[in-house]
ROLO-545885 format. One line per field, with one value per residue: residue number from 1; residue in one letter; chain; y, x, z of N, C-alpha, C in turn. Coordinates in steps of 0.2 Angstrom, whole numbers. Atoms other than C-alpha are relative to their C-alpha. Layout:
BEGIN
seq = [NUM|...]
type = [A|...]
mol = [A|...]
npy = [Y|...]
npx = [X|...]
npz = [Z|...]
capy = [Y|...]
capx = [X|...]
capz = [Z|...]
cpy = [Y|...]
cpx = [X|...]
cpz = [Z|...]
END
This chain:
BEGIN
seq = [1|2|3|4|5|6|7|8|9|10|11|12|13|14|15|16|17|18|19|20|21|22|23|24|25|26|27|28|29|30|31|32|33|34|35|36|37|38|39|40|41|42|43|44|45|46|47|48|49|50|51|52|53|54|55|56|57|58|59|60|61|62|63|64|65|66|67|68|69|70|71|72|73|74|75|76|77|78|79|80|81|82|83|84|85|86|87|88|89|90|91|92|93|94|95|96|97|98|99|100|101|102|103|104|105|106|107|108|109|110|111|112|113|114|115|116|117|118|119|120|121|122|123|124|125|126|127|128|129|130|131|132|133|134|135|136|137|138|139|140|141|142|143|144|145|146|147|148|149|150|151|152|153|154|155|156|157|158|159|160|161|162|163|164|165|166|167|168|169|170|171|172|173|174|175|176|177|178|179|180|181|182|183|184|185|186|187|188|189|190|191|192|193|194|195|196|197|198|199|200|201|202|203|204|205|206|207|208|209|210|211|212|213|214|215|216|217|218|219|220|221|222|223|224|225|226|227|228|229|230|231|232|233|234|235|236|237|238|239|240|241|242|243|244|245|246|247|248|249|250|251|252|253|254|255|256|257|258|259|260|261|262|263|264|265|266|267|268|269|270|271|272|273|274|275|276|277|278|279|280|281|282|283|284|285|286|287|288|289|290|291|292|293|294|295|296|297|298|299|300|301|302|303|304|305|306|307|308|309|310]
type = [X|X|X|X|X|X|X|X|X|X|X|X|X|X|X|X|X|X|X|X|X|X|X|X|X|X|X|X|X|X|X|X|X|X|X|X|X|X|X|X|X|X|X|X|X|X|X|X|X|X|X|X|X|X|X|X|X|X|X|X|X|X|X|X|X|X|X|X|X|X|X|X|X|X|X|X|X|X|X|X|X|X|X|X|X|X|X|X|X|X|X|X|X|X|X|X|X|X|X|X|X|X|X|X|X|X|X|X|X|X|X|X|X|X|X|X|X|X|X|X|X|X|X|X|X|X|X|X|X|X|X|X|X|X|X|X|X|X|X|X|X|X|X|X|X|X|X|X|X|X|X|X|X|X|X|X|X|X|X|X|X|X|X|X|X|X|X|X|X|X|X|X|X|X|X|X|X|X|X|X|X|X|X|X|X|X|X|X|X|X|X|X|X|X|X|X|X|X|X|X|X|X|X|X|X|X|X|X|X|X|X|X|X|X|X|X|X|X|X|X|X|X|X|X|X|X|X|X|X|X|X|X|X|X|X|X|X|X|X|X|X|X|X|X|X|X|X|X|X|X|X|X|X|X|X|X|X|X|X|X|X|X|X|X|X|X|X|X|X|X|X|X|X|X|X|X|X|X|X|X|X|X|X|X|X|X|X|X|X|X|X|X|X|X|X|X|X|X|X|X|X|X|X|X|X|X|X|X|X|X]
mol = [A|A|A|A|A|A|A|A|A|A|A|A|A|A|A|A|A|A|A|A|A|A|A|A|A|A|A|A|A|A|A|A|A|A|A|A|A|A|A|A|A|A|A|A|A|A|A|A|A|A|A|A|A|A|A|A|A|A|A|A|A|A|A|A|A|A|A|A|A|A|A|A|A|A|A|A|A|A|A|A|A|A|A|A|A|A|A|A|A|A|A|A|A|A|A|A|A|A|A|A|A|A|A|A|A|A|A|A|A|A|A|A|A|A|A|A|A|A|A|A|A|A|A|A|A|A|A|A|A|A|A|A|A|A|A|A|A|A|A|A|A|A|A|A|A|A|A|A|A|A|A|A|A|A|A|A|A|A|A|A|A|A|A|A|A|A|A|A|A|A|A|A|A|A|A|A|A|A|A|A|A|A|A|A|A|A|A|A|A|A|A|A|A|A|A|A|A|A|A|A|A|A|A|A|A|A|A|A|A|A|A|A|A|A|A|A|A|A|A|A|A|A|A|A|A|A|A|A|A|A|A|A|A|A|A|A|A|A|A|A|A|A|A|A|A|A|A|A|A|A|A|A|A|A|A|A|A|A|A|A|A|A|A|A|A|A|A|A|A|A|A|A|A|A|A|A|A|A|A|A|A|A|A|A|A|A|A|A|A|A|A|A|A|A|A|A|A|A|A|A|A|A|A|A|A|A|A|A|A|A]
npy = [-5|-1|-7|-2|2|-6|0|5|-1|-5|1|2|-5|-6|-6|-4|2|-3|-7|0|2|-6|-5|2|0|-7|-3|5|1|2|-5|-6|2|0|-7|-3|3|-1|6|2|3|7|1|-1|5|6|0|1|7|3|0|5|6|1|0|6|-3|-6|-6|-4|3|-4|1|-5|-7|-1|3|0|4|6|-1|1|-7|-5|1|-2|-7|-4|1|-2|-8|-2|2|-4|-7|0|1|-7|-5|2|-2|-7|-1|3|-4|-6|1|-1|-8|-3|-7|0|4|-3|1|-1|-1|-1|-5|-4|-6|-5|0|-1|-7|-5|1|5|-3|-2|6|3|-5|3|6|-1|-3|5|5|-3|4|5|-2|1|0|-2|1|-3|5|0|4|8|2|0|7|4|-2|4|7|1|-2|-6|-5|3|-1|-5|-5|-2|1|6|4|7|5|5|1|-6|-3|-7|-4|-6|-6|-3|-2|-7|-2|-3|-7|-4|-7|-4|-8|-5|-2|6|1|-5|-4|3|7|4|0|6|6|-1|7|3|-1|-7|0|3|-4|-4|3|2|1|6|5|5|5|6|-2|1|-5|0|5|-1|-5|4|5|-4|-3|5|3|-5|-2|-7|0|-6|-2|-2|-5|1|6|-1|5|-3|-4|-7|-2|-1|-6|-6|-1|-3|-7|-4|0|4|6|2|5|5|3|0|-5|2|0|-6|-5|-4|-7|-4|-1|-7|-1|6|2|8|3|8|3|3|3|3|-1|4|0|4|2|3|6|3|6|5|7|4|4|-4|-3|-6|-1|-6|-7|0|0|-7|-4|2|-3|-8|-1|2|-5|-6|1|0|-7|-5|1|0]
npx = [4|-3|-1|2|-4|-4|-6|-4|-3|-5|-5|-7|-2|-3|3|-6|-2|5|-2|-6|2|3|-5|-3|5|1|-6|-2|-7|-3|-5|3|4|-5|-2|5|1|-6|-3|-4|4|0|5|6|1|1|7|5|0|3|7|2|-1|6|6|0|1|-5|3|-3|-4|-6|-6|-5|2|7|3|7|5|4|8|1|-3|5|6|-2|-2|6|3|-5|0|6|0|-5|2|5|-3|-4|5|2|-5|0|6|-1|-4|4|5|-3|1|4|-2|-6|1|-1|6|-1|6|-1|5|1|-4|5|2|-6|-2|5|2|-4|-5|4|2|-6|-2|4|-3|-6|1|2|-5|-6|-6|2|-3|5|-2|5|-1|5|0|6|5|-2|-6|1|2|-6|-4|3|-2|-8|-1|-3|4|5|7|0|5|0|7|2|-2|3|-5|3|-5|0|6|1|5|2|1|6|-1|-3|2|-5|1|-3|-2|2|-1|6|3|3|6|5|3|7|0|0|-7|-1|-1|-1|2|-6|-1|-2|-7|-4|-1|-5|-7|0|-7|2|-5|-2|5|0|3|7|4|0|4|7|3|0|6|6|1|1|7|5|-2|-4|-7|-3|-7|-5|-5|-6|0|-4|-1|2|6|-1|-1|6|3|-4|2|7|-1|-3|5|-2|4|4|-3|5|-3|4|-2|-6|-6|-4|2|4|-1|-4|3|1|3|3|5|0|7|1|2|7|2|2|-4|-6|-3|-6|0|-6|1|-6|-1|-4|0|4|-3|-5|2|-4|-2|4|-2|3|7|1|0|5|6|-1|1|7|5|-1|3|7|2|-1|4|7]
npz = [3|7|1|6|6|1|-4|2|6|-1|-5|2|4|-4|3|1|7|4|0|4|7|3|2|6|6|2|3|5|-1|-6|-2|-2|-7|-5|-1|-3|-7|-4|-1|5|6|-1|-5|4|4|-4|-2|5|1|-6|1|6|-3|-4|4|4|7|2|1|5|6|-1|5|-2|1|0|-6|1|-4|3|-1|-7|-3|2|-4|-7|0|1|-7|-6|0|-3|-7|-4|0|-5|-6|-1|-2|-6|-5|-1|-4|-7|-4|-1|-5|-7|-1|6|1|4|6|7|4|7|3|7|1|6|-1|-1|-7|-4|0|-2|-7|-4|-5|-6|-4|-4|-5|-5|-2|-3|-6|-4|0|3|1|5|6|5|7|5|7|5|6|5|-3|0|-4|-7|-1|0|-6|-6|1|-1|-7|-1|-4|-4|3|6|1|7|3|0|6|-1|-1|-5|-6|-4|-3|1|-5|4|-2|4|7|1|6|5|0|6|-1|6|0|0|7|4|-3|2|-6|-2|0|-6|-3|-4|4|7|3|3|7|0|-2|5|6|-1|-1|-7|-3|-3|-1|5|1|-4|-7|-2|3|7|3|-2|5|7|0|0|7|4|-1|3|6|0|1|-4|1|-6|3|-5|-5|-5|-5|-7|0|0|7|3|-2|3|7|0|-2|5|5|5|0|-6|-4|-3|-6|-6|-6|-4|5|0|-5|4|-2|4|6|1|7|2|-4|-1|2|0|6|-1|7|-6|-5|0|-6|-1|-7|-3|-4|-4|3|-3|3|-4|-5|-4|-7|-1|-7|-3|2|6|0|-2|5|4|-2|1|7|2|-3|4|6|0|-2|5|6|-2]
capy = [-209|-207|-190|-179|-183|-165|-167|-184|-178|-164|-173|-178|-161|-147|-130|-121|-131|-125|-107|-110|-119|-104|-92|-102|-104|-85|-80|-95|-97|-106|-92|-78|-87|-90|-72|-66|-78|-75|-93|-102|-109|-127|-125|-119|-133|-146|-140|-141|-159|-163|-157|-167|-182|-179|-177|-191|-180|-169|-151|-143|-148|-143|-140|-130|-115|-117|-120|-125|-131|-148|-151|-156|-140|-129|-137|-134|-117|-111|-117|-113|-94|-92|-101|-92|-75|-80|-86|-70|-60|-70|-68|-50|-49|-59|-47|-32|-39|-39|-20|-13|4|-2|-10|-6|-3|-4|4|3|18|27|42|53|49|49|67|74|66|52|64|71|54|48|64|58|41|46|57|41|29|39|24|14|16|19|15|22|14|24|12|12|3|-15|-13|-10|-28|-35|-26|-35|-52|-50|-45|-28|-20|-24|-16|-5|11|13|11|-4|-18|-36|-49|-65|-65|-48|-40|-23|-12|1|19|31|36|52|61|66|85|97|112|124|141|155|161|144|145|154|168|161|143|131|133|117|104|101|87|75|78|97|93|82|95|105|101|91|90|73|59|46|32|19|28|25|42|42|25|30|45|33|20|33|41|25|19|36|36|52|56|68|76|76|91|88|72|74|64|75|83|99|100|97|112|123|120|123|139|145|142|128|115|107|97|81|75|72|82|71|72|90|105|113|129|133|134|152|159|143|135|117|108|90|80|74|65|53|56|48|42|35|25|23|6|-2|-17|-33|-50|-63|-72|-58|-53|-35|-32|-19|-4|-8|-11|6|15|5|11|30|29|20|33|47|40|38|55|65|57|58]
capx = [-12|-11|-3|-10|-4|3|14|20|25|36|45|60|61|72|63|80|84|68|74|91|82|71|86|95|80|77|95|97|114|123|136|124|113|129|133|116|115|132|138|150|145|150|138|124|126|127|111|102|108|103|85|85|90|76|63|69|69|81|76|88|96|114|127|143|134|116|105|86|72|65|46|47|58|45|31|41|46|28|22|38|38|20|23|39|31|16|27|38|22|16|32|32|14|18|32|21|7|19|20|7|15|30|32|31|15|16|3|1|-9|-16|-5|-21|-26|-8|-5|-22|-26|-14|-1|-15|-21|-3|0|-15|-8|9|3|-4|10|26|37|28|37|25|30|20|21|12|6|-6|-22|-17|0|-8|-15|2|10|-2|1|20|18|25|11|-1|-16|-20|-30|-36|-51|-62|-56|-61|-49|-55|-39|-44|-56|-63|-71|-81|-79|-93|-95|-86|-94|-84|-82|-78|-68|-74|-66|-78|-79|-84|-100|-116|-123|-138|-133|-135|-119|-121|-120|-115|-121|-108|-111|-108|-91|-86|-88|-74|-55|-52|-37|-37|-27|-19|-30|-24|-32|-49|-56|-51|-59|-75|-77|-72|-85|-99|-95|-94|-111|-119|-110|-100|-83|-70|-53|-40|-30|-18|-14|-7|-1|-5|-22|-14|-8|-25|-31|-17|-22|-40|-35|-26|-41|-34|-47|-60|-52|-61|-57|-64|-63|-50|-38|-33|-35|-50|-47|-34|-46|-46|-57|-66|-82|-83|-98|-104|-105|-123|-133|-127|-120|-102|-94|-77|-74|-59|-58|-48|-40|-33|-28|-41|-36|-24|-25|-18|-7|-14|-4|-9|-27|-27|-21|-32|-47|-41|-40|-56|-65|-57|-62|-79|-81|-73|-84|-100]
capz = [-1|-20|-24|-38|-55|-57|-42|-47|-64|-57|-43|-54|-63|-56|-59|-59|-75|-83|-80|-88|-103|-106|-106|-118|-130|-129|-133|-145|-138|-124|-124|-123|-109|-99|-100|-95|-80|-74|-76|-87|-104|-99|-83|-94|-106|-92|-85|-101|-104|-86|-90|-106|-96|-83|-96|-107|-123|-133|-132|-144|-161|-159|-173|-172|-179|-175|-160|-163|-153|-156|-156|-138|-134|-143|-133|-116|-121|-125|-107|-97|-103|-97|-81|-76|-80|-69|-55|-56|-55|-40|-30|-33|-27|-11|-7|-10|0|15|14|2|4|-6|-23|-41|-51|-70|-81|-100|-106|-121|-124|-125|-107|-101|-107|-102|-85|-79|-70|-59|-54|-50|-40|-29|-28|-24|-10|-2|-7|-9|-8|-22|-39|-54|-72|-86|-104|-118|-131|-146|-143|-148|-140|-123|-125|-130|-115|-103|-112|-111|-92|-95|-86|-72|-80|-95|-99|-116|-128|-128|-140|-142|-135|-126|-114|-107|-95|-100|-86|-96|-92|-97|-115|-120|-134|-150|-151|-166|-163|-176|-181|-177|-195|-201|-191|-198|-187|-177|-180|-165|-154|-145|-158|-176|-188|-194|-212|-209|-200|-215|-228|-221|-220|-204|-192|-185|-177|-188|-196|-184|-169|-161|-165|-183|-185|-176|-189|-204|-199|-196|-213|-222|-215|-222|-238|-234|-238|-229|-231|-217|-221|-206|-196|-179|-164|-149|-145|-141|-159|-165|-155|-162|-180|-176|-167|-182|-193|-203|-200|-189|-175|-170|-152|-135|-119|-111|-126|-124|-112|-120|-110|-123|-137|-145|-159|-160|-154|-146|-153|-150|-165|-168|-182|-176|-159|-158|-143|-137|-121|-110|-102|-88|-95|-86|-91|-86|-70|-64|-46|-43|-28|-16|-22|-40|-36|-27|-42|-53|-43|-44|-63|-65|-54|-64|-81|-75|-66|-80|-93|-83]
cpy = [1|8|2|-1|6|0|-6|1|5|-2|-1|6|6|7|5|-1|3|7|1|-2|6|6|-2|0|7|3|-4|-1|-2|6|6|-1|0|7|4|-3|0|-7|-2|-4|-8|-2|0|-7|-7|0|-2|-8|-4|0|-5|-7|-1|-1|-6|2|5|6|5|-5|4|-2|5|7|2|-4|0|-4|-6|1|0|7|5|-1|3|7|4|0|3|8|2|-1|4|7|0|-1|6|5|-2|1|7|3|-2|5|7|0|1|7|3|7|0|-4|3|-2|2|1|1|4|3|7|6|1|2|7|4|-1|-4|4|2|-6|-3|4|-2|-6|0|3|-5|-5|3|-5|-6|3|-1|1|1|-2|3|-4|2|-5|-7|-1|0|-8|-4|1|-4|-8|-2|2|6|5|-4|1|6|5|2|-2|-8|-4|-7|-5|-5|-1|6|1|7|3|6|6|3|2|7|2|3|8|3|7|4|7|4|2|-5|-1|6|3|-3|-7|-3|0|-5|-6|1|-7|-3|2|8|0|-3|4|5|-4|-2|0|-6|-4|-5|-5|-6|1|-1|6|1|-6|0|5|-4|-4|4|3|-5|-3|5|2|7|-1|6|0|2|4|-1|-6|2|-5|2|4|7|3|1|7|6|1|2|8|5|0|-5|-6|-1|-6|-4|-4|-1|4|-2|0|6|5|5|8|4|1|8|1|-6|-2|-8|-2|-8|-2|-4|-3|-4|3|-6|0|-5|-2|-2|-6|-1|-7|-5|-6|-4|-5|3|3|6|0|6|7|1|0|7|5|-2|4|8|1|-2|5|6|0|0|7|5|-1|0|6]
cpx = [3|1|-3|5|5|6|5|5|6|5|7|2|2|-2|6|2|-4|2|6|-2|-3|5|3|-4|-1|6|2|7|2|4|-4|-4|5|1|-5|-2|6|4|4|-4|-1|-6|-7|-2|-1|-7|-5|0|-3|-8|-2|0|-6|-7|0|0|5|-4|3|4|6|5|5|-2|-7|-3|-8|-4|-3|-7|-1|3|-5|-6|2|0|-7|-3|5|0|-6|1|5|-2|-6|3|4|-5|-3|5|0|-6|0|4|-3|-6|3|0|-3|2|6|-2|0|-7|2|-6|1|-6|0|4|-5|-2|6|2|-5|-1|4|4|-4|-2|6|2|-4|2|6|0|-2|5|6|5|-2|2|-6|3|-5|3|-5|0|-6|-5|2|6|-1|-2|6|4|-2|2|7|2|5|-4|-5|-7|1|-6|0|-7|-2|1|-3|6|-3|5|-1|-7|0|-5|-1|0|-6|2|2|-2|6|-2|3|2|1|2|-6|-3|-2|-7|-5|-3|-7|0|1|8|1|2|1|-1|7|1|2|8|4|1|6|7|0|8|-2|6|1|-5|0|-3|-7|-4|0|-5|-7|-3|0|-6|-7|-1|-1|-8|-5|2|3|7|3|7|3|5|7|-1|5|0|-3|-6|1|2|-6|-3|4|-2|-7|0|2|-5|1|-4|-4|4|-5|4|-5|3|6|6|4|-3|-4|0|5|-3|-1|-3|-3|-6|1|-7|0|-2|-6|-2|5|5|6|3|7|0|7|-2|6|1|5|0|-5|4|6|-3|5|2|-3|2|-3|-7|-2|0|-5|-7|0|-1|-7|-5|1|-3|-7|-3|1|-5|-8|-4]
cpz = [-7|-1|-7|-5|-2|4|-2|-6|1|5|-2|-4|5|-4|-2|-7|-5|-2|-5|-8|-4|-2|-6|-7|-2|-3|-6|0|7|3|3|7|6|2|4|7|4|1|-6|-5|1|6|-3|-4|4|3|-5|-1|6|0|-5|3|5|-4|-5|-8|-2|-1|-5|-5|0|-6|2|-1|2|6|-1|4|-3|1|7|4|-1|5|7|0|0|7|5|0|4|7|4|1|6|7|2|3|7|6|1|4|7|3|1|5|7|2|-6|-1|-4|-6|-6|-4|-7|-4|-8|-2|-7|1|1|7|4|0|3|8|5|5|6|4|4|5|7|3|4|7|6|1|-3|-1|-6|-7|-5|-7|-5|-7|-4|-6|-4|3|0|4|7|1|0|6|6|-1|1|7|0|3|4|-2|-6|0|-7|-3|0|-6|1|0|6|6|5|3|-1|5|-4|4|-3|-7|0|-7|-5|-1|-7|3|-6|0|0|-7|-4|2|-2|6|1|0|7|2|4|-3|-7|-3|-3|-7|-1|1|-6|-6|1|1|8|2|5|2|-6|-1|5|7|0|-3|-7|-2|2|-6|-7|0|-1|-7|-5|0|-3|-7|-1|-1|4|-2|6|-3|4|4|5|5|6|-1|0|-7|-4|1|-3|-7|0|2|-5|-6|-6|-1|6|4|3|6|5|5|3|-4|1|5|-4|2|-5|-7|-1|-7|-3|5|1|0|1|-6|1|-7|-4|6|0|6|0|7|2|4|5|-2|5|-3|5|5|4|6|1|7|3|-3|-7|-1|2|-6|-6|1|-1|-7|-2|2|-4|-7|0|2|-6|-6|2|-2]
END
């Protein structure tokens, strides 16, 4: 019987040597790699030479002071790093499948959702899975995608972006709101909505320009030839509310970003003309299969961002 080509190509390659090679390449030093792996430098050097012999190519250019990957080494490194990460994830999933009430779930999350809702969802999850460890990484929008690509998280929660390597499961659209000091609103004025051009005539309290909410406002203003002034830029939603409560500006946010029950001496109005929305999405790498515990937490968060925004 003719064996598959992929199997034939690997019969003479020791995969343990691949792991050693990746470690040396990442550290850029035999000494550092030996220390990290708990082996002698001579043993690490011998393993790399053995791998080079098996492949029939040089993987490193060696000098007394410098270690550099050859073209073949770079090619192997690019693929080996991805393959080892995938194998590591698969082994972890296998162990967690044996007992899905144990394991480790890693979530890359937008700070706004992490501060406003995530702790309550995790409490529900931990009640059902008390022995599962949950790690939370708070990242800006683009950093969520990087965390997934680098296998630092099982899934992400954040705004919808564009990336062909990712799956985005849309939550419901969440309207942008203006928290307006009471004395800035004319008597008898509609107390449910406020036009975008009216909002932009006032000093604003907003998140920084690299955030999704700020970008939504900027795009809408540009499309209509409007300008605006951000008087104060903040990181946390609660800070936005505090500035609006003090009468220092109109805070622009969404309901999930902060506890709106803390609003004082202000009105919460939906921005219209046009209506503006932000979406939270569930994000996974294409081709990724979540282990049972991670899949369960994924489902709880997906339900929360859908129900809260309904």
